[in-house]
C-alpha positions in Angstrom: 23.9 -8.9 -33.4 20.7 -8.9 -29.9 21.4 -7.8 -26.5 19.3 -9.5 -23.9 17.5 -7.5 -21.0 16.3 -10.1 -18.0 13.7 -9.1 -16.0 13.1 -10.8 -12.4 9.8 -10.7 -11.5 6.6 -10.0 -13.9 4.0 -8.4 -11.7 2.6 -4.9 -12.5 5.8 -3.2 -11.7 7.4 -5.2 -14.1 4.7 -4.9 -16.9 4.5 -0.9 -16.3 8.4 -1.3 -16.9 8.2 -3.0 -20.1 5.4 -0.2 -21.4 7.9 2.2 -21.0 10.7 0.7 -22.9 8.2 0.1 -25.6 7.5 3.8 -25.3 10.7 4.9 -25.4 12.2 2.3 -27.7 13.8 5.1 -30.6 16.6 5.2 -27.5 17.3 1.6 -28.8 18.3 3.0 -32.4 18.4 0.2 -34.5 19.6 -2.4 -31.7 17.7 -5.6 -31.6 16.9 -6.6 -27.8 15.6 -9.9 -26.5 13.4 -9.5 -23.1 13.1 -12.4 -20.8 10.5 -12.4 -17.9 11.4 -14.6 -15.2 8.3 -15.6 -12.6 6.3 -18.1 -11.3 3.3 -16.1 -11.2 1.1 -14.7 -14.4 3.0 -12.3 -16.3 1.4 -8.9 -15.6 -0.6 -10.1 -12.4 2.4 -11.7 -10.5 1.8 -13.0 -7.1 -0.3 -10.4 -5.3 -3.2 -10.7 -8.1 -3.1 -13.6 -9.7 -6.5 -14.7 -10.6 -6.1 -17.8 -8.2 -7.4 -16.4 -5.3 -10.1 -16.2 -3.7 -13.0 -14.3 -5.5 -14.2 -12.7 -2.4 -11.1 -10.7 -2.2 -11.8 -7.3 -3.8 -9.2 -4.7 -4.1 -9.6 -1.9 -1.6 -9.7 0.9 -4.7 -13.0 2.0 -7.0 -12.5 0.7 -10.7 -12.2 4.4 -11.5 -9.1 4.9 -9.4 -6.8 2.3 -11.2 -4.9 2.7 -14.3 -1.2 1.5 -15.3 -1.4 4.2 -18.1 0.5 7.5 -17.6 -1.3 10.4 -18.9 -0.8 14.2 -19.0 -0.3 14.9 -15.5 2.7 12.6 -15.5 5.9 14.7 -15.3 8.8 12.2 -17.4 11.1 12.7 -20.1 9.2 9.7 -22.2 6.0 10.1 -24.3 3.1 9.7 -22.8 0.6 7.1 -23.5 -2.8 7.0 -22.4 -5.0 4.1 -21.8 -8.1 2.6 -20.5 -8.6 2.6 -16.4 -9.9 -0.5 -14.9 -13.4 0.9 -15.1 -13.2 1.7 -18.8 -11.8 -1.4 -20.0 -13.8 -3.8 -17.8 -17.1 -2.1 -18.0 -17.9 -2.2 -14.6 -19.5 0.6 -12.3 -16.7 3.4 -12.0 -17.3 3.7 -8.2 -17.4 -0.1 -7.6 -14.6 -2.2 -5.7 -14.0 -4.9 -8.6 -12.6 -8.0 -6.9 -8.9 -8.8 -7.4 -9.6 -11.1 -10.2 -10.9 -8.5 -12.4 -7.7 -6.7 -11.7 -5.5 -9.7 -12.2 -7.5 -9.8 -16.0 -6.8 -6.1 -16.4 -3.1 -6.5 -15.5 -2.9 -9.8 -17.8 -3.7 -7.7 -20.5 -2.2 -4.4 -20.0 1.2 -7.0 -19.9 0.2 -8.1 -23.3 -0.8 -4.5 -24.7 3.2 -3.9 -23.8 4.3 -6.8 -25.2 2.1 -6.2 -28.4 3.1 -2.5 -28.7 6.7 -3.0 -28.7 9.1 -2.2 -32.0 9.4 -5.9 -34.1 13.3 -5.2 -33.2 12.1 -6.2 -29.4 10.8 -9.7 -28.3 9.8 -11.0 -25.2 9.8 -14.3 -23.6 8.1 -15.2 -20.6 9.4 -18.0 -18.1 7.2 -19.6 -15.4 9.8 -20.4 -13.0 12.2 -18.5 -10.4 15.5 -17.1 -10.6 17.8 -18.3 -8.1 20.9 -16.7 -8.6 22.5 -13.9 -10.4 26.3 -14.1 -11.2 28.1 -11.7 -13.3 26.1 -11.9 -16.2 24.5 -15.6 -15.8 21.1 -15.7 -14.3 20.2 -19.4 -13.5 16.8 -20.4 -13.0 15.0 -22.7 -10.9 14.1 -24.6 -14.0 17.9 -25.5 -14.7 18.0 -23.1 -17.5 20.8 -20.6 -17.7 20.1 -17.2 -19.1 23.5 -14.2 -20.4 22.0 -11.1 -19.7 23.1 -7.8 -20.7 21.3 -6.2 -18.6 19.3 -7.5 -15.3 15.9 -5.4 -13.8 15.0 -6.7 -10.4 11.4 -6.0 -10.2 10.6 -8.5 -7.3 7.5 -6.6 -5.4 6.5 -7.6 -2.0 9.0 -9.9 -0.9 8.8 -12.6 1.8 11.6 -12.5 5.0 13.1 -14.7 7.4 10.9 -15.0 10.4 11.6 -12.8 13.5 13.0 -14.5 16.4 9.6 -13.2 18.4 7.5 -14.9 15.8 9.3 -18.0 16.0 9.3 -17.9 19.9 5.8 -17.6 19.4 5.6 -20.2 16.8 7.4 -22.9 19.6 4.9 -21.9 22.1 1.8 -22.7 19.7 3.8 -26.1 18.7 4.3 -26.9 22.1 0.7 -26.2 23.8 -1.4 -27.2 20.8 -2.3 -23.7 19.7 -2.3 -22.2 16.1 -0.4 -19.5 15.4 0.2 -17.6 12.2 3.4 -15.3 11.4 3.2 -12.0 9.3 2.2 -13.5 5.6 0.0 -12.2 2.2 -3.3 -13.4 3.9 -4.2 -14.8 0.2 -1.2 -17.3 0.0 -2.1 -18.6 4.0 -3.2 -22.3 4.7 -6.2 -21.2 7.3 -7.5 -24.7 7.6 -5.9 -24.6 11.0 -7.5 -21.5 12.7 -10.0 -23.6 14.9 -13.7 -23.2 14.5 -15.7 -22.0 17.8 -12.7 -21.3 19.4 -11.2 -17.6 20.4 -8.1 -16.4 18.3 -6.4 -13.1 18.7 -5.9 -11.1 15.5 -2.9 -8.6 15.8 -3.1 -6.0 13.3 -6.3 -3.7 12.4 -5.6 -2.8 8.6 -6.4 -4.5 5.2 -4.7 -8.1 6.0 -6.9 -8.2 9.0 -10.1 -7.7 6.5 -8.8 -10.3 4.2 -8.6 -12.6 7.0 -11.8 -11.5 8.4 -13.9 -12.2 5.0 -12.1 -15.7 4.7 -13.0 -17.0 8.2 -16.5 -16.3 7.7 -18.3 -15.8 4.3 -15.4 -18.0 3.1 -16.5 -20.8 5.7 -20.3 -20.8 5.0 -21.5 -17.5 6.6 -23.6 -14.9 5.0 -24.2 -11.1 5.1 -28.0 -10.7 5.1 -30.4 -7.5 4.7 -33.1 -7.3 7.5 -35.0 -4.3 8.4 -32.0 -1.5 7.0 -29.6 -3.2 9.0 -26.7 -5.8 7.4 -26.8 -8.6 9.5 -24.3 -11.8 9.7 -25.7 -15.5 9.7 -22.9 -17.5 11.3 -22.3 -21.1 9.6 -20.9 -22.4 12.9 -17.2 -23.1 11.6 -16.2 -19.2 12.4 -13.6 -18.5 15.3 -14.3 -15.9 17.3 -11.7 -13.3 16.5 -10.6 -11.2 19.2 -8.7 -7.7 17.3 -6.5 -5.2 18.2 -3.7 -2.8 17.1 -1.4 -0.1 17.7 -4.5 2.0 17.1 -7.3 0.0 18.1 -9.4 0.9 15.0 -9.9 -0.5 11.3 -8.0 1.7 8.9 -10.7 3.9 7.2 -13.0 3.5 4.8 -12.3 4.4 1.3 -14.9 7.1 0.6 -17.5 6.7 -1.8 -18.1 10.2 -3.2 -16.3 12.5 -5.8 -15.2 16.2 -4.9 -18.2 18.6 -4.6 -15.7 21.8 -5.1 -13.6 23.1 -7.5 -10.6 20.6 -8.4 -7.7 21.7 -6.7 -4.0 22.7 -7.9 -1.9 20.1 -5.6 0.4 19.9 -4.2 0.7 23.7 -2.8 2.8 23.7 -0.5 5.2 20.5 -0.8 6.2 20.5 -4.1 9.0 19.4 -5.8 11.0 22.7 -4.7 10.1 22.0 -1.4 11.5 19.2 -1.5 15.0 20.9 -3.5 14.7 23.3 -0.4 15.1 20.4 2.6 17.6 18.5 0.9 19.5 21.7 0.1 19.5 22.3 4.1 20.2 18.7 5.2 16.6 18.7 7.0 16.8 15.1 8.2 14.4 15.3 11.2 10.7 13.7 9.7 8.8 15.2 12.7 10.3 18.4 13.0 11.0 19.1 9.1 8.8 17.2 7.1 5.8 16.7 8.9 4.8 20.1 9.2 4.9 20.9 5.6 2.8 17.8 4.7 0.4 18.2 7.8 -0.6 21.8 6.2 -0.8 20.2 2.4 -3.1 17.7 4.3 -4.9 20.2 5.5 -5.0 22.6 2.5 -6.6 20.1 0.6 -9.1 20.0 3.2 -9.9 23.6 3.4 -10.3 23.7 -0.1 -12.9 21.3 -0.7 -14.8 22.5 2.5 -14.3 26.3 0.8 -15.3 25.8 -2.7 -18.0 22.7 -2.0 -19.5 24.0 1.4 -19.1 27.8 1.4 -22.1 27.8 3.7 -20.5 26.0 6.5 -17.5 29.2 6.5 -17.2 32.4 8.0 -14.4 34.5 5.5 -14.0 34.3 1.4 -11.5 31.6 0.2 -9.5 34.4 -1.2 -9.0 35.9 2.6 -8.3 32.4 4.8 -6.2 31.8 1.4 -4.0 34.7 1.9 -3.5 33.9 5.9 -3.6 30.3 5.5 0.0 30.6 3.1 1.7 32.9 5.5 1.5 30.8 8.7 3.2 27.7 10.3 0.9 24.9 10.6 1.7 24.1 14.0 1.4 28.3 15.0 -1.2 30.2 17.2 -1.8 31.9 14.0 -3.2 29.5 12.1 -5.1 27.9 15.1 -7.1 31.5 15.1 -7.0 31.5 11.6 -9.0 28.2 11.8 -11.3 28.9 14.3 -12.2 32.5 12.9 -12.9 30.7 9.5 -14.6 27.4 10.2 -17.4 27.6 13.2 -18.0 24.4 13.4 -15.3 22.4 15.1 -16.6 19.3 13.5 -15.2 20.4 9.8 -12.0 21.4 11.2 -9.3 18.4 10.2 -7.5 17.4 13.5 -4.6 15.1 12.3 -3.4 13.9 15.7 -6.7 12.7 16.3 -7.5 11.5 13.1 -4.1 9.4 14.0 -4.7 7.8 17.9 -8.5 7.9 17.9 -9.0 6.8 20.8 -5.5 7.6 23.0 -6.4 8.8 26.9 -10.1 6.9 26.5 -10.4 4.5 29.0 -13.8 2.3 29.3 -14.8 0.6 32.7 -15.8 -2.6 30.9 -15.2 -4.8 27.4 -18.9 -4.3 26.9 -18.2 -0.4 26.9 -15.6 -0.6 24.5 -17.3 -2.9 22.2 -20.4 0.0 22.4 -18.0 3.2 21.5 -16.2 1.1 18.9 -19.5 0.1 17.0 -20.0 3.7 17.3 -17.0 4.8 15.9 -16.9 2.4 12.9 -20.8 3.5 11.9 -19.4 7.0 11.9 -16.6 6.8 10.4 -18.9 4.6 7.2 -21.4 7.3 7.2 -19.0 9.8 6.9 -17.5 8.6 3.7 -20.8 7.7 2.5 -22.2 11.4 2.7 -20.5 13.8 0.2 -21.2 16.4 3.1 -18.1 15.4 4.5 -16.1 15.8 1.4 -13.4 17.7 2.8 -11.9 14.2 3.4 -11.9 13.3 0.0 -9.9 16.7 -0.4 -7.4 16.1 2.2 -7.2 12.2 1.2 -6.3 14.2 -2.6 -3.4 16.3 -0.8 -2.4 13.5 1.0 -1.7 11.4 -2.6 -0.4 14.6 -3.5 3.1 14.7 -1.4 3.1 10.9 -1.2 4.5 11.5 -4.8 7.1 14.0 -3.7 8.4 11.7 -0.5 10.7 9.2 -2.5 13.7 11.5 -2.8 13.7 12.2 0.6 14.7 8.6 1.5 13.5 6.1 4.2 10.7 8.3 6.2 10.3 5.9 8.9 7.3 3.5 9.9 4.9 5.9 11.0 4.6 7.8 8.1 3.7 5.0 5.8 1.5 3.6 9.2 -0.3 6.9 8.6 -0.7 7.0 5.0 -2.0 3.4 5.1 -4.6 4.1 7.7 -6.1 7.1 6.0 -5.5 6.3 2.1 -5.6 2.6 1.9 -8.4 1.5 3.9 -11.2 -0.9 2.9 -14.6 -0.3 0.8 -16.8 1.1 3.3 -19.3 -2.1 3.1 -16.3 -4.4 4.6 -16.8 -1.8 8.1 -20.7 -2.5 7.5 -19.6 -6.3 7.3 -17.4 -5.9 10.6 -20.1 -3.9 12.3 -22.9 -6.9 11.2 -19.5 -9.8 13.0 -19.6 -7.6 15.8 -22.8 -7.5 16.9 -23.3 -11.7 15.7 -20.5 -12.2 18.4 -18.2 -13.5 15.9 -15.8 -10.6 16.1 -14.6 -8.7 19.4 -12.1 -5.5 19.6 -9.5 -5.7 22.3 -8.6 -2.2 21.8 -5.6 0.2 21.2 -1.6 -0.2 22.3 -2.5 -4.4 23.0 -0.3 -7.0 24.0 -0.1 -10.5 23.7 1.9 -13.1 26.0 2.7 -16.2 25.6 1.4 -18.3 28.6 0.4 -21.7 29.4 -1.9 -23.5 27.4 -2.8 -20.0 26.0 -2.0 -16.4 24.5 -3.0 -14.1 26.7 -4.1 -10.8 25.2 -5.7 -7.1 26.0 -5.2 -3.6 25.6 -4.9 0.0 27.3 -8.7 0.4 26.4 -10.5 -1.4 28.4 -9.8 -4.4 31.5 -11.3 -7.0 29.2 -8.3 -10.1 28.6 -8.6 -13.0 26.2 -6.9 -16.5 26.7 -7.0 -17.6 23.3 -6.5 -20.8 20.9 -5.3 -19.1 18.5 -2.8 -16.1 17.2 -3.1 -14.7 13.7 -0.3 -11.4 12.8 -2.7 -9.8 10.5 -0.3 -7.8 8.4 2.5 -8.2 6.0 5.9 -9.6 6.5 8.9 -6.6 7.6 11.5 -7.2 4.6 14.8 -6.2 5.3 18.0 -7.3 2.9 19.6 -9.0 5.8 16.4 -11.4 6.4 15.3 -11.7 2.9 14.0 -14.7 1.6 14.8 -14.2 -1.8 17.4 -16.0 -3.1 18.9 -13.8 -5.6 19.1 -10.5 -3.2 20.6 -13.1 -0.7 23.1 -14.0 -3.0 24.2 -10.7 -4.0 24.2 -9.4 0.0 26.2 -12.3 0.5 29.2 -11.3 -1.9 28.7 -7.5 -1.0 27.2 -6.9 -4.8 24.1 -5.5 -2.9 23.8 -3.0 0.4 21.2 -2.3 2.7 20.0 1.3 3.2 17.7 2.8 5.9 14.7 0.8 7.4 16.6 -2.4 5.7 15.7 -1.4 2.2 18.2 -1.9 -1.0 20.3 0.7 -2.0 19.7 1.9 -5.2 20.6 5.1 -7.6 17.9 7.9 -8.2 17.7 6.1 -11.6 17.8 2.5 -10.2 21.3 1.1 -10.2 21.9 -1.3 -7.9 24.6 0.3 -5.2 27.4 -2.4 -4.1 29.5 -2.5 -1.1 32.2 -0.2 -2.2 29.5 2.2 -2.8 29.8 1.8 -6.4 26.9 2.0 -8.7 26.7 -1.4 -10.8 26.4 -0.3 -14.5 24.1 -3.4 -15.7 21.7 -4.1 -13.1 18.7 -1.8 -11.9 16.0 -2.5 -8.9 12.5 -1.4 -9.0 9.9 -2.0 -6.1 8.8 -1.4 -2.3 12.0 -3.5 -1.0 14.2 -0.3 -2.5 15.3 2.8 -1.7 13.5 4.2 -4.2 10.4 2.6 -3.0 7.0 3.6 -4.6 4.7 1.2 -3.9 1.8 1.2 -6.2 2.8 0.0 -9.0 -0.6 1.2 -10.6 -2.1 4.7 -9.7 -5.2 6.9 -9.7 -5.6 8.7 -13.0 -4.4 12.2 -13.2 -1.8 12.3 -10.1 1.7 12.1 -11.5 2.2 8.7 -10.0 5.5 8.4 -8.4 6.0 4.9 -9.7 5.4 5.5 -13.5 8.0 8.4 -13.2 10.3 5.7 -11.8 9.2 3.4 -14.4 9.8 6.0 -17.2 13.2 7.3 -15.7 14.8 3.6 -15.1 13.6 2.2 -18.8 15.3 5.3 -20.6 18.7 4.3 -18.4 18.0 0.3 -19.5 17.9 1.4 -23.3 20.6 3.4 -23.2 22.5 0.6 -21.3 21.6 -1.8 -23.6 22.3 0.4 -27.2 26.0 0.4 -25.6 26.0 -3.2 -24.6 28.7 -5.8 -26.1 
């Protein structure tokens, strides 16, 4: 007799889980399994990575830094099954930033490959529709079909949420005054036709959603970037709005590095390994800033200095062995550590300052908006140069260390918005050319920088915006929230989660996340783990954001997929 697995969601996380199910299929014994994958978007790519989006939109990772396959670095119980990275599969330049359409094709191929690798005892059926209800073992689909499942896995990816009251008020103000307002959303999904040409529009958010918006409202409306005398310039089409952008930091995400390490490859993590997490859990350390961040900071700094010492030894004043021994002994924020770094690294420009990295224009005030525009253009220009020049490869060392600690953190639970924002700002920025385009748009007057700690007021007939960086104010005909919606279980727009929450079959954890056990089982309001229901993804307390990862980084999602796949298979084997 066969058993049935229903996977709700068919994007990269579902594809990765399916590959791990195939890899661990021996746990099934001789049971036959029918797998149903439910998603209105293409299997493998899902909603975010579907091919049907603008070819102007790129990935924010180099092709050689993207894989869906486990490798020798992944610590898991299941077998390792290596495969090609995006660069190896597609044949594109390894250090290029491919379009999202290329990544879509890679993910679709990976899904098909995962299906093909399943044993003969397993079959897969894909349903291009939505799941709307889960009641007992019954999964109801928008198409009217219903499936009976022995095990259900929610692999829902990034989710929409009901608007917050503040967003509803802004939308009502826009409607009453003939203005344009777009709440937080996935930029590729948004209809931007209502954003008026040649009018002032405020953009709140300076991360990746802003970069997508910038591209779609400029090149996407017929403008062109051209090189003139060694400088990138923008030729407007006349259909662009004038974008006034600001955020909490007031600066864009750091560009991705365009070089490789110049020194030795470090063994990471060094100071924030799994045993460090064990110690934090054992002593009940719960204050992120006091207990966790100093350890993370030390690890990130070690990555920076290890690359400086091994890749650029002429810029340090002591040997690596001496520096290593003292660095290991000292706490990151101690006077001894500060003195060591000052003695060992003579040039302050070669030292890492994490607080300045986080808030680079804090405390700076400018007498005019023009003065601030000049400053921020200089800042962005310097960032692009730094991320393109291997003389600054210590930045890549810090980046690698940041990735290594990120993989250790899910066990500590929800760490708050600051940490996730800092990680994205440092590690998930755009390709350098996107910041060069930003500079060209600034010089052309299409983009204007508002500054840090920006604010927006709804006033008569306009949105009024400003910041703490300069006295400049702007009255705008539109406001765009350039960021993803903040999902929480109580405000989820997903019908399956909403129904389970209403009946107490799922519960909300810290940060509005769906509570799951370490092996991914849903936890009900009675505190019991549901034996036959699992959930994976960024909306859960087991969050591991990226469903794909850099090769050889022991990616959390790969480890999580393997552990959950093994539990799913054991549960299926005992079903019925």
